Backbone as JSON, one array per atom type, in Angstrom:
{
  "sequence": "MADADLDARISRVARTLLDAQYVLALTGAGISVESGIPPFRGPGGLWTKYGEPPMNGYQQFLADPKAWWERRLRGDDVRPETASFDTAQPNAGHYALADLERMDILKYLITQNVDNLHYEAGSQHVVEIHGNRTRMRCTGCLARWPRADFLVDPEQLPPRCPFCGGVVKGDGVMFGEAIPSDALEICHRESLQADCVLIVGTSGTVYPAAEFPLMAQRRGATLIEVNPYETHLTRACDLVLRGPSGELLSQVVQHIKELLEVRGE",
  "N": [[-10.87, 24.45, -5.09], [-9.49, 27.32, -3.81], [-6.32, 28.95, -4.43], [-5.16, 30.28, -2.22], [-6.57, 29.2, -0.1], [-5.86, 26.51, -0.4], [-3.1, 26.71, 0.05], [-3.14, 27.43, 2.72], [-4.24, 25.17, 3.85], [-2.3, 23.25, 3.22], [-0.17, 24.28, 4.71], [-1.22, 23.93, 7.29], [-1.47, 21.14, 7.39], [1.23, 20.42, 7.16], [2.3, 21.52, 9.53], [0.86, 20.03, 11.38], [1.76, 17.41, 10.91], [4.45, 17.75, 11.54], [4.37, 18.37, 14.23], [3.3, 16.11, 15.35], [3.73, 13.07, 17.24], [3.86, 10.42, 16.4], [3.5, 9.43, 13.33], [1.49, 7.73, 11.06], [1.0, 6.23, 7.87], [-1.49, 5.43, 5.44], [-1.91, 3.93, 2.4], [-3.52, 3.66, -0.82], [-4.92, 2.45, -3.94], [-5.07, 4.83, -5.38], [-2.67, 6.35, -5.24], [-0.99, 4.86, -6.8], [-2.23, 5.04, -9.25], [-1.33, 7.46, -10.16], [1.09, 6.73, -11.09], [0.58, 5.48, -13.39], [-0.75, 3.07, -13.15], [-3.77, 1.6, -13.54], [-6.8, 1.72, -11.51], [-8.33, -1.1, -9.82], [-11.13, -1.49, -9.73], [-14.21, 0.12, -10.88], [-14.83, 2.86, -13.27], [-12.75, 2.45, -16.06], [-11.23, 0.7, -14.65], [-9.02, -2.11, -14.0], [-10.13, -4.65, -13.48], [-12.71, -4.13, -14.22], [-12.4, -3.87, -16.92], [-11.07, -6.24, -17.77], [-12.19, -8.28, -16.34], [-12.81, -9.84, -13.16], [-10.45, -11.68, -11.12], [-10.75, -15.21, -10.23], [-13.15, -15.68, -7.67], [-12.77, -17.65, -5.86], [-10.08, -18.13, -5.84], [-7.93, -18.78, -4.06], [-8.81, -21.08, -2.84], [-8.85, -22.78, -5.03], [-6.12, -22.92, -5.48], [-5.23, -24.19, -3.11], [-6.52, -26.63, -3.38], [-5.2, -27.91, -5.49], [-2.19, -27.34, -5.68], [-0.02, -28.04, -7.3], [-1.03, -28.2, -9.94], [-1.81, -25.53, -10.17], [0.69, -24.23, -10.15], [1.8, -25.35, -12.45], [0.18, -24.23, -14.44], [0.87, -21.58, -14.05], [3.61, -21.53, -14.71], [3.47, -22.17, -17.38], [2.38, -19.89, -18.28], [-0.31, -19.55, -18.45], [-1.85, -18.19, -16.62], [-1.22, -15.55, -16.84], [-2.28, -12.3, -16.86], [-3.77, -9.59, -18.77], [-3.56, -7.14, -17.45], [-1.14, -7.02, -16.14], [0.85, -5.71, -17.5], [0.87, -2.92, -17.01], [1.86, -2.81, -14.42], [4.44, -3.74, -14.78], [5.8, -1.7, -16.06], [5.54, 0.55, -14.48], [6.67, 3.31, -12.5], [7.88, 4.8, -9.43], [6.11, 7.72, -8.27], [5.9, 11.3, -7.57], [4.43, 11.38, -5.21], [5.01, 8.93, -3.91], [7.74, 9.36, -3.47], [7.66, 11.59, -1.8], [6.52, 10.52, 0.54], [8.56, 8.76, 1.23], [10.52, 10.67, 1.77], [9.41, 11.87, 4.04], [9.66, 9.77, 5.83], [12.46, 9.53, 5.97], [12.99, 11.91, 7.21], [12.23, 11.34, 9.71], [9.63, 11.75, 10.44], [7.39, 10.39, 9.41], [6.55, 7.33, 10.65], [5.7, 4.73, 10.01], [4.32, 2.85, 7.27], [1.38, 1.7, 5.91], [0.29, -0.16, 3.22], [-2.1, -0.86, 0.68], [-1.39, -1.63, -1.76], [0.23, -3.66, -4.25], [2.44, -3.25, -5.76], [5.11, -2.66, -5.23], [6.17, -0.11, -5.33], [6.52, 1.74, -3.25], [8.77, 0.79, -1.88], [10.62, 0.97, -3.94], [10.78, 3.7, -4.14], [12.15, 4.32, -1.89], [11.15, 4.05, 0.69], [11.24, 2.36, 3.82], [10.04, 1.32, 6.15], [7.53, -0.41, 5.79], [4.41, -2.06, 5.48], [2.71, -4.48, 3.68], [-0.44, -5.16, 3.11], [-1.83, -6.61, 1.25], [0.08, -8.07, 0.07], [3.0, -8.48, -2.11], [3.79, -8.18, -5.42], [6.27, -8.79, -6.42], [7.41, -10.73, -4.92], [7.78, -13.96, -3.26], [5.96, -16.25, -1.12], [5.84, -18.34, 1.75], [3.22, -20.5, 2.53], [3.04, -21.61, 4.96], [5.05, -20.91, 7.16], [5.26, -18.25, 6.51], [7.55, -17.1, 5.48], [9.37, -14.99, 3.22], [10.57, -14.21, -0.09], [12.45, -12.47, -2.63], [11.23, -12.73, -5.97], [13.17, -13.32, -7.92], [15.13, -14.55, -6.46], [14.15, -16.95, -5.65], [14.2, -19.99, -6.84], [12.27, -21.95, -8.98], [11.73, -25.27, -9.52], [10.61, -26.93, -12.27], [10.22, -29.64, -12.28], [9.69, -30.37, -9.76], [7.08, -29.77, -8.32], [4.43, -28.68, -6.13], [6.59, -25.83, -5.37], [8.6, -25.91, -2.4], [8.99, -24.63, 0.93], [12.2, -23.86, 2.16], [12.61, -23.75, 4.87], [10.4, -24.65, 6.46], [9.07, -26.51, 4.94], [6.61, -25.94, 3.89], [4.09, -25.18, 1.36], [4.87, -23.03, -1.33], [3.86, -19.91, -2.68], [2.97, -17.1, -4.83], [3.38, -13.85, -3.34], [1.22, -12.14, -3.38], [-2.05, -11.52, -2.15], [-4.68, -13.69, -2.61], [-8.11, -13.85, -3.83], [-10.28, -15.03, -1.37], [-8.28, -15.74, 0.31], [-6.81, -15.34, 3.49], [-5.56, -12.31, 4.95], [-2.1, -12.22, 5.56], [-1.03, -13.18, 8.79], [1.16, -11.99, 10.07], [1.41, -9.52, 8.81], [-1.03, -8.31, 9.49], [-0.71, -8.13, 12.25], [1.32, -6.2, 12.48], [-0.02, -3.99, 11.38], [-2.07, -3.54, 13.28], [-0.52, -3.01, 15.55], [0.86, -0.65, 14.79], [-1.27, 1.09, 14.31], [-2.27, 1.44, 16.84], [-0.32, 2.92, 18.0], [-0.18, 5.32, 16.67], [-0.55, 8.87, 16.56], [-1.34, 10.42, 14.58], [-2.66, 10.03, 11.37], [-1.98, 9.66, 8.01], [-3.84, 9.55, 5.21], [-3.82, 8.3, 2.09], [-4.87, 8.31, -1.17], [-6.82, 6.25, -1.02], [-9.99, 4.66, -1.16], [-11.33, 3.97, 1.08], [-13.07, 1.85, 1.35], [-12.37, -0.79, 1.48], [-11.93, -3.36, 3.69], [-9.77, -5.06, 6.04], [-8.36, -2.63, 5.92], [-9.48, -0.01, 5.88], [-10.28, 0.27, 8.47], [-8.11, 0.77, 10.08], [-7.2, 3.58, 10.28], [-9.44, 4.56, 11.68], [-9.31, 3.09, 14.01], [-7.02, 4.22, 15.13], [-7.97, 6.82, 15.41], [-9.92, 6.55, 17.37], [-8.39, 6.51, 19.59], [-7.62, 9.06, 19.77], [-6.16, 10.09, 17.62], [-5.22, 12.3, 14.94], [-6.69, 12.59, 11.76], [-5.67, 12.78, 8.42], [-6.53, 13.4, 5.15], [-5.51, 12.8, 1.8], [-6.51, 13.12, -1.34], [-7.93, 13.03, -4.62], [-10.66, 12.8, -4.66], [-13.78, 12.71, -2.82], [-14.16, 10.4, -0.14], [-15.06, 7.32, 1.58], [-13.97, 7.74, 4.02], [-13.71, 10.43, 4.37], [-15.45, 12.1, 5.92], [-14.69, 11.44, 8.47], [-12.26, 12.58, 8.73], [-9.92, 15.03, 9.95], [-8.44, 16.92, 8.6], [-8.26, 17.78, 5.17], [-6.82, 17.4, 2.01], [-7.51, 18.13, -1.2], [-6.8, 16.66, -4.09], [-4.18, 15.48, -6.39], [-1.82, 13.19, -5.0], [0.91, 13.28, -5.58], [1.47, 15.93, -6.29], [0.46, 17.39, -4.05], [1.56, 16.22, -1.66], [4.25, 16.63, -2.13], [4.38, 19.39, -1.89], [3.69, 19.63, 0.78], [5.9, 18.39, 2.03], [7.93, 20.16, 1.24], [7.1, 22.45, 2.59], [7.36, 21.62, 5.23], [10.13, 21.36, 5.38], [10.83, 24.06, 5.13], [9.71, 25.07, 7.48], [11.28, 23.74, 9.34], [13.73, 24.93, 8.85], [13.22, 27.55, 9.68], [12.85, 27.06, 12.36], [15.33, 26.33, 12.98], [16.2, 23.71, 12.94]],
  "CA": [[-10.18, 24.98, -3.91], [-8.68, 28.48, -4.16], [-4.9, 28.78, -4.12], [-4.88, 30.74, -0.85], [-7.14, 28.2, 0.8], [-5.02, 25.32, -0.51], [-1.84, 27.0, 0.74], [-3.4, 27.41, 4.16], [-4.43, 23.77, 4.24], [-0.98, 22.6, 3.15], [0.57, 24.75, 5.87], [-1.77, 23.3, 8.49], [-1.08, 19.73, 7.36], [2.67, 20.35, 7.43], [2.5, 21.75, 10.97], [0.29, 18.9, 12.13], [2.7, 16.29, 10.78], [5.69, 18.08, 12.22], [4.13, 18.4, 15.67], [2.85, 14.79, 15.82], [4.76, 12.21, 17.81], [3.94, 9.14, 15.7], [2.68, 9.52, 12.13], [1.29, 6.51, 10.28], [0.37, 6.48, 6.58], [-2.23, 4.35, 4.77], [-2.04, 4.26, 0.98], [-4.32, 2.77, -1.64], [-4.69, 2.41, -5.39], [-4.99, 6.17, -5.95], [-1.3, 6.83, -5.4], [-0.41, 4.12, -7.92], [-2.83, 5.57, -10.48], [-0.47, 8.55, -10.61], [2.25, 6.09, -11.73], [0.11, 4.83, -14.61], [-1.42, 1.8, -12.89], [-5.2, 1.85, -13.36], [-7.4, 1.06, -10.34], [-8.91, -2.4, -10.16], [-12.57, -1.39, -9.93], [-14.73, 1.4, -11.31], [-14.59, 3.22, -14.68], [-11.35, 2.32, -16.45], [-10.54, -0.23, -13.76], [-8.47, -3.3, -14.64], [-11.09, -5.75, -13.4], [-13.87, -3.73, -15.02], [-12.06, -4.08, -18.33], [-10.64, -7.6, -18.09], [-12.87, -9.25, -15.5], [-12.17, -10.12, -11.88], [-9.9, -13.01, -10.92], [-11.72, -16.1, -9.58], [-13.44, -15.36, -6.29], [-12.28, -18.76, -5.03], [-8.72, -18.42, -6.32], [-7.07, -19.42, -3.07], [-9.32, -22.44, -2.65], [-8.35, -23.54, -6.18], [-4.7, -23.16, -5.24], [-5.07, -25.19, -2.06], [-7.02, -27.92, -3.84], [-4.21, -28.55, -6.36], [-1.11, -26.36, -5.9], [0.83, -28.48, -8.41], [-1.67, -27.76, -11.18], [-1.73, -24.06, -10.17], [2.04, -23.87, -10.55], [1.99, -25.73, -13.86], [-0.46, -23.18, -15.24], [1.65, -20.36, -13.9], [4.87, -21.65, -15.45], [3.12, -22.13, -18.81], [1.9, -18.55, -18.61], [-1.76, -19.55, -18.63], [-2.49, -17.28, -15.67], [-0.77, -14.18, -17.05], [-3.42, -11.46, -17.21], [-3.37, -8.4, -19.53], [-3.3, -5.96, -16.61], [0.21, -7.02, -15.55], [1.75, -4.83, -18.25], [0.99, -1.61, -16.37], [2.71, -2.97, -13.26], [5.82, -3.97, -15.2], [6.43, -0.46, -16.54], [5.29, 1.66, -13.55], [7.76, 3.86, -11.69], [7.37, 5.65, -8.34], [5.84, 9.12, -8.6], [6.28, 12.26, -6.54], [3.78, 11.02, -3.94], [5.83, 7.89, -3.28], [9.0, 9.96, -3.0], [7.37, 12.47, -0.67], [6.36, 9.67, 1.72], [9.91, 8.3, 1.59], [11.18, 11.82, 2.39], [8.87, 12.03, 5.4], [10.27, 8.73, 6.66], [13.87, 9.89, 6.19], [12.98, 13.05, 8.14], [11.77, 10.77, 10.97], [8.27, 12.21, 10.72], [6.55, 9.22, 9.14], [7.15, 6.18, 11.35], [5.37, 3.47, 9.34], [3.41, 3.0, 6.14], [0.55, 0.55, 5.54], [-0.2, 0.0, 1.85], [-2.96, -1.88, 0.08], [-0.88, -1.86, -3.1], [1.14, -4.81, -4.39], [3.31, -2.92, -6.88], [6.5, -2.48, -4.76], [6.65, 1.24, -5.64], [6.99, 2.44, -2.05], [10.15, 0.36, -1.65], [11.45, 1.53, -5.01], [10.96, 5.13, -3.86], [13.06, 4.47, -0.76], [10.54, 3.77, 1.99], [11.76, 1.14, 4.45], [9.1, 0.8, 7.15], [6.32, -0.63, 5.0], [3.72, -3.34, 5.57], [1.86, -4.63, 2.5], [-1.47, -6.08, 3.6], [-2.28, -7.49, 0.16], [1.25, -8.73, -0.49], [3.9, -7.79, -3.04], [3.84, -8.99, -6.64], [7.65, -9.12, -6.77], [7.93, -11.66, -3.92], [7.15, -15.26, -3.01], [5.67, -16.42, 0.31], [5.48, -19.67, 2.23], [1.89, -20.51, 3.14], [3.15, -22.15, 6.31], [5.75, -20.06, 8.12], [5.17, -16.87, 5.99], [8.83, -16.6, 4.97], [9.24, -14.34, 1.92], [11.78, -14.07, -0.88], [12.27, -11.86, -3.96], [10.98, -13.76, -6.99], [14.41, -13.69, -8.61], [15.99, -15.35, -5.56], [13.52, -18.23, -5.33], [14.17, -20.76, -8.08], [11.22, -22.96, -9.02], [12.07, -26.42, -10.36], [9.38, -27.45, -12.9], [10.1, -31.08, -12.03], [9.34, -30.58, -8.35], [6.01, -28.83, -8.01], [4.67, -27.25, -5.94], [7.82, -25.54, -4.63], [8.46, -26.02, -0.95], [9.77, -23.71, 1.75], [13.39, -24.51, 2.69], [12.63, -23.66, 6.32], [9.38, -25.47, 7.12], [8.5, -27.48, 4.03], [5.29, -25.52, 3.42], [3.93, -24.85, -0.05], [5.2, -21.63, -1.64], [3.07, -19.25, -3.71], [3.24, -15.68, -4.92], [3.04, -13.15, -2.1], [-0.06, -11.44, -3.52], [-3.17, -12.17, -1.46], [-5.72, -14.08, -3.56], [-9.48, -13.88, -3.34], [-10.51, -16.18, -0.53], [-7.11, -15.95, 1.17], [-6.71, -14.41, 4.62], [-4.37, -11.46, 5.0], [-1.11, -12.87, 6.41], [-1.16, -12.77, 10.19], [2.25, -11.1, 10.48], [1.08, -8.18, 8.31], [-2.12, -7.78, 10.32], [-0.16, -7.79, 13.57], [2.02, -4.91, 12.34], [-1.04, -2.94, 11.17], [-2.71, -3.25, 14.57], [0.5, -2.4, 16.42], [1.13, 0.72, 14.36], [-2.49, 1.89, 14.47], [-2.44, 1.72, 18.26], [0.72, 3.86, 18.41], [-0.25, 6.56, 15.91], [-1.36, 10.02, 16.98], [-1.7, 11.11, 13.34], [-2.67, 9.1, 10.25], [-2.03, 10.27, 6.69], [-4.6, 8.61, 4.37], [-3.46, 8.76, 0.75], [-5.28, 7.57, -2.35], [-7.65, 5.08, -0.77], [-11.41, 4.98, -1.13], [-11.86, 3.67, 2.41], [-14.15, 0.87, 1.24], [-11.85, -2.15, 1.64], [-11.55, -3.69, 5.07], [-9.66, -4.25, 7.26], [-7.52, -1.44, 5.78], [-10.2, 1.21, 6.24], [-10.5, 0.31, 9.92], [-6.9, 1.16, 10.82], [-7.25, 4.98, 10.69], [-10.49, 4.74, 12.68], [-8.76, 2.52, 15.24], [-6.14, 5.24, 15.69], [-8.78, 7.98, 15.79], [-10.61, 6.28, 18.63], [-7.42, 6.79, 20.66], [-7.31, 10.48, 19.74], [-5.3, 10.46, 16.5], [-5.69, 13.21, 13.9], [-6.72, 11.96, 10.44], [-5.44, 13.69, 7.3], [-6.79, 12.73, 3.88], [-5.01, 13.38, 0.55], [-7.2, 12.36, -2.37], [-8.67, 13.91, -5.54], [-12.1, 12.61, -4.53], [-14.34, 12.4, -1.5], [-14.12, 8.96, 0.1], [-15.85, 6.86, 2.73], [-13.3, 8.19, 5.24], [-13.59, 11.89, 4.38], [-16.17, 12.72, 7.04], [-13.98, 11.16, 9.72], [-10.94, 13.24, 8.72], [-9.8, 16.36, 10.53], [-7.87, 17.78, 7.56], [-8.39, 17.18, 3.84], [-6.21, 18.04, 0.85], [-8.22, 17.56, -2.32], [-5.99, 16.72, -5.3], [-3.25, 14.36, -6.55], [-0.86, 13.08, -3.91], [2.25, 13.68, -6.01], [1.55, 17.39, -6.21], [0.18, 17.94, -2.72], [2.53, 15.76, -0.66], [5.53, 17.31, -2.4], [4.28, 20.73, -1.3], [3.71, 19.46, 2.23], [7.29, 18.13, 2.41], [8.68, 21.39, 1.08], [6.69, 23.36, 3.66], [7.98, 21.12, 6.46], [11.55, 21.74, 5.32], [10.92, 25.5, 5.41], [9.42, 25.25, 8.9], [12.45, 23.28, 10.1], [14.77, 25.95, 8.7], [12.84, 28.67, 10.55], [13.05, 26.64, 13.74], [16.75, 26.06, 13.18], [16.39, 22.28, 13.16]],
  "C": [[-9.26, 26.12, -4.33], [-7.25, 28.28, -3.71], [-4.58, 29.17, -2.68], [-5.39, 29.74, 0.16], [-6.29, 26.93, 0.79], [-3.7, 25.53, 0.22], [-2.01, 26.92, 2.25], [-3.57, 25.98, 4.65], [-3.11, 23.01, 4.23], [-0.13, 22.99, 4.36], [0.09, 24.07, 7.15], [-1.4, 21.82, 8.55], [0.39, 19.57, 7.71], [2.94, 20.53, 8.93], [1.97, 20.59, 11.81], [1.23, 17.7, 12.08], [3.96, 16.54, 11.58], [5.53, 18.01, 13.73], [3.69, 17.04, 16.24], [4.03, 13.99, 16.35], [4.95, 10.92, 17.01], [2.97, 9.16, 14.54], [2.68, 8.18, 11.4], [0.64, 6.9, 8.96], [-0.36, 5.22, 6.11], [-2.39, 4.76, 3.32], [-2.84, 3.2, 0.25], [-4.04, 2.97, -3.12], [-4.49, 3.8, -6.0], [-3.58, 6.67, -6.15], [-0.62, 6.12, -6.55], [-1.0, 4.55, -9.26], [-1.95, 6.67, -11.05], [0.83, 8.03, -11.22], [1.83, 5.33, -12.98], [-0.52, 3.47, -14.42], [-2.9, 2.09, -12.67], [-5.71, 1.2, -12.08], [-7.98, -0.28, -10.78], [-10.39, -2.29, -10.51], [-12.96, -0.01, -10.44], [-14.43, 1.68, -12.78], [-13.1, 3.18, -15.01], [-10.57, 1.35, -15.61], [-10.1, -1.5, -14.49], [-9.48, -4.45, -14.63], [-12.38, -5.42, -14.14], [-13.63, -4.06, -16.48], [-11.82, -5.55, -18.66], [-11.38, -8.69, -17.3], [-12.09, -9.55, -14.24], [-11.53, -11.5, -11.88], [-10.94, -13.89, -10.22], [-11.9, -15.75, -8.11], [-12.96, -16.44, -5.33], [-10.85, -19.15, -5.42], [-7.86, -19.15, -5.32], [-7.53, -20.85, -2.81], [-8.88, -23.34, -3.81], [-6.88, -23.89, -6.0], [-4.5, -24.27, -4.22], [-5.5, -26.58, -2.53], [-6.0, -28.65, -4.7], [-3.08, -27.57, -6.66], [-0.17, -26.75, -7.04], [0.26, -28.0, -9.74], [-1.62, -26.23, -11.3], [-0.36, -23.61, -10.66], [2.33, -24.24, -12.0], [1.36, -24.69, -14.78], [0.36, -21.91, -15.22], [2.93, -20.41, -14.74], [4.62, -21.67, -16.96], [2.69, -20.73, -19.25], [0.42, -18.46, -18.81], [-2.46, -18.52, -17.75], [-2.04, -15.83, -15.83], [-1.94, -13.35, -17.58], [-2.95, -10.18, -17.89], [-2.97, -7.22, -18.65], [-1.89, -5.91, -16.05], [1.15, -6.06, -16.26], [1.95, -3.48, -17.57], [1.86, -1.68, -15.12], [4.17, -3.06, -13.67], [6.54, -2.69, -15.59], [6.32, 0.7, -15.55], [6.54, 2.03, -12.76], [7.16, 4.68, -10.55], [7.12, 7.08, -8.82], [6.18, 10.02, -7.41], [5.63, 11.97, -5.2], [4.54, 9.95, -3.19], [7.11, 8.49, -2.7], [8.79, 10.89, -1.81], [7.2, 11.67, 0.62], [7.71, 9.12, 2.18], [10.69, 9.44, 2.25], [10.7, 12.01, 3.83], [9.44, 10.97, 6.34], [11.72, 9.08, 6.98], [14.0, 11.05, 7.17], [12.53, 12.63, 9.54], [10.43, 11.34, 11.4], [7.29, 11.05, 10.53], [7.23, 7.98, 9.72], [6.89, 4.86, 10.63], [4.34, 3.72, 8.26], [2.7, 1.67, 5.89], [0.06, 0.79, 4.12], [-1.07, -1.18, 1.45], [-2.44, -2.3, -1.29], [0.16, -2.99, -3.12], [2.29, -4.51, -5.34], [4.77, -2.67, -6.51], [7.01, -1.05, -4.92], [7.1, 2.01, -4.41], [8.44, 2.06, -1.75], [11.07, 0.96, -2.7], [11.72, 3.01, -4.78], [11.88, 5.37, -2.67], [12.45, 4.28, 0.61], [11.03, 2.43, 2.52], [10.75, 0.5, 5.39], [7.71, 0.68, 6.52], [5.74, -1.99, 5.33], [2.69, -3.38, 4.46], [0.76, -5.64, 2.82], [-2.0, -7.0, 2.51], [-1.09, -8.16, -0.54], [2.02, -7.87, -1.47], [4.11, -8.69, -4.25], [5.26, -9.39, -7.03], [8.24, -10.17, -5.82], [7.16, -12.98, -3.91], [6.95, -15.39, -1.51], [5.32, -17.86, 0.61], [4.12, -19.59, 2.89], [1.91, -21.06, 4.56], [3.75, -21.17, 7.28], [5.77, -18.58, 7.72], [6.52, -16.28, 5.61], [8.62, -16.03, 3.56], [10.6, -14.2, 1.25], [11.48, -13.23, -2.13], [12.09, -12.98, -4.99], [12.27, -14.25, -7.64], [15.3, -14.6, -7.77], [15.39, -16.71, -5.24], [13.34, -19.01, -6.63], [13.13, -21.87, -7.98], [11.63, -24.05, -10.01], [10.79, -27.0, -10.96], [9.16, -28.93, -12.66], [9.69, -31.38, -10.59], [8.32, -29.53, -7.91], [5.01, -29.47, -7.05], [6.0, -27.01, -5.22], [7.58, -25.53, -3.13], [9.4, -25.05, -0.24], [11.0, -24.44, 2.29], [13.46, -24.52, 4.21], [11.65, -24.62, 6.98], [8.75, -26.52, 6.23], [7.11, -27.12, 3.51], [5.27, -25.19, 1.94], [4.16, -23.36, -0.26], [4.32, -21.14, -2.78], [3.55, -17.81, -3.88], [2.76, -14.97, -3.66], [1.7, -12.42, -2.18], [-1.2, -12.22, -2.88], [-4.28, -12.42, -2.47], [-7.1, -13.86, -2.96], [-9.69, -15.17, -2.54], [-9.37, -16.48, 0.42], [-7.1, -14.91, 2.29], [-5.46, -13.55, 4.48], [-3.37, -12.12, 5.95], [-1.11, -12.3, 7.82], [-0.05, -11.83, 10.62], [2.0, -9.68, 10.01], [-0.02, -7.54, 9.16], [-1.62, -7.35, 11.7], [0.55, -6.45, 13.54], [1.0, -3.78, 12.19], [-1.72, -2.55, 12.48], [-1.73, -2.54, 15.51], [0.71, -0.93, 16.07], [-0.08, 1.62, 14.55], [-2.7, 2.29, 15.92], [-1.37, 2.67, 18.8], [0.52, 5.25, 17.81], [-1.08, 7.64, 16.59], [-1.74, 10.88, 15.78], [-1.62, 10.08, 12.22], [-2.88, 9.88, 8.95], [-2.65, 9.25, 5.73], [-4.49, 9.09, 2.93], [-4.0, 7.8, -0.32], [-6.07, 6.31, -2.1], [-9.1, 5.49, -0.63], [-12.02, 4.74, 0.24], [-12.99, 2.67, 2.39], [-13.68, -0.56, 1.51], [-11.38, -2.35, 3.08], [-10.69, -4.94, 5.07], [-8.89, -2.94, 7.11], [-8.22, -0.17, 6.25], [-10.41, 1.35, 7.74], [-9.3, 0.86, 10.67], [-6.88, 2.65, 11.19], [-8.3, 5.23, 11.78], [-10.06, 4.17, 14.03], [-7.86, 3.55, 15.93], [-6.95, 6.45, 16.18], [-9.49, 7.78, 17.12], [-9.69, 6.5, 19.83], [-6.95, 8.24, 20.62], [-6.47, 10.95, 18.58], [-5.99, 11.43, 15.55], [-5.63, 12.48, 12.56], [-6.6, 13.03, 9.35], [-5.64, 12.92, 6.0], [-6.19, 13.52, 2.72], [-5.6, 12.54, -0.57], [-7.9, 13.33, -3.32], [-10.18, 13.87, -5.32], [-12.51, 12.42, -3.08], [-14.4, 10.89, -1.34], [-15.01, 8.6, 1.29], [-15.22, 7.29, 4.05], [-13.27, 9.7, 5.39], [-14.25, 12.52, 5.61], [-15.48, 12.5, 8.37], [-12.69, 11.97, 9.84], [-11.0, 14.65, 9.29], [-9.3, 17.38, 9.51], [-7.94, 17.05, 6.23], [-7.66, 18.04, 2.82], [-6.79, 17.36, -0.38], [-7.4, 17.76, -3.6], [-5.04, 15.54, -5.36], [-2.17, 14.37, -5.48], [0.53, 13.54, -4.32], [2.46, 15.18, -5.87], [1.44, 17.89, -4.77], [1.19, 17.49, -1.67], [3.9, 16.38, -0.88], [5.52, 18.71, -1.79], [4.31, 20.66, 0.23], [5.15, 19.25, 2.71], [8.12, 19.4, 2.31], [8.35, 22.38, 2.2], [7.3, 22.92, 4.99], [9.45, 21.51, 6.5], [11.73, 23.22, 5.65], [10.66, 25.78, 6.89], [10.63, 24.84, 9.76], [13.59, 24.28, 10.01], [14.49, 27.13, 9.62], [13.11, 28.32, 12.0], [14.52, 26.34, 14.04], [17.05, 24.6, 13.44], [16.96, 21.61, 11.92]]
}
């Protein structure tokens, strides 16, 4: 993509975001790759290298949550890929999305990532459809807590929710586990409000996440893709920026700021 063409596309994306009434973002593994977290699948993927977690992981948990917690506390379930999550920091793409929220342009962000980096960058209106690795969740009432705030007594396993008595697990959604209903409700609500969806770093192959931009588009929303590669959603998009989100979204934010200065806002 020539520089002049890229500049024109960035300008058009900036104007589209600025003129929209309700911008929604959907992010996937690609934005976290720029923070040093490898993707799960494909060449160099974590699961390609280390193997996928059990496909019936949630069923195993439900069958014997006490044994699951005993393994967890012994460290038997610690996988090699966790190291990249422990050291990752937000990148310019995360910060650009947080800037768009602070500017009241981006209204809500749906992420497929579990790494907590959007929150660390300063985003507030976030729904994590696959959970958050830094939190715990009740399987009954869906209450959530930071891991550090939820003390697990090894003598009383599995841990129980102080509100409803339900069994508590990590917030990350396991294979075989349904996406929490409260998260899905937010995703549907936001998709039905959006008149513009910013799709960042997702291949568009994992559902229901890939359906949310299309749900908005069916109501007339503009779709904008930011990704180094063509994806399953590319053909549906109205505008495409081909490249890393950290670089491109930062330029979009800067262009919006310049437009606001010209408009005297």
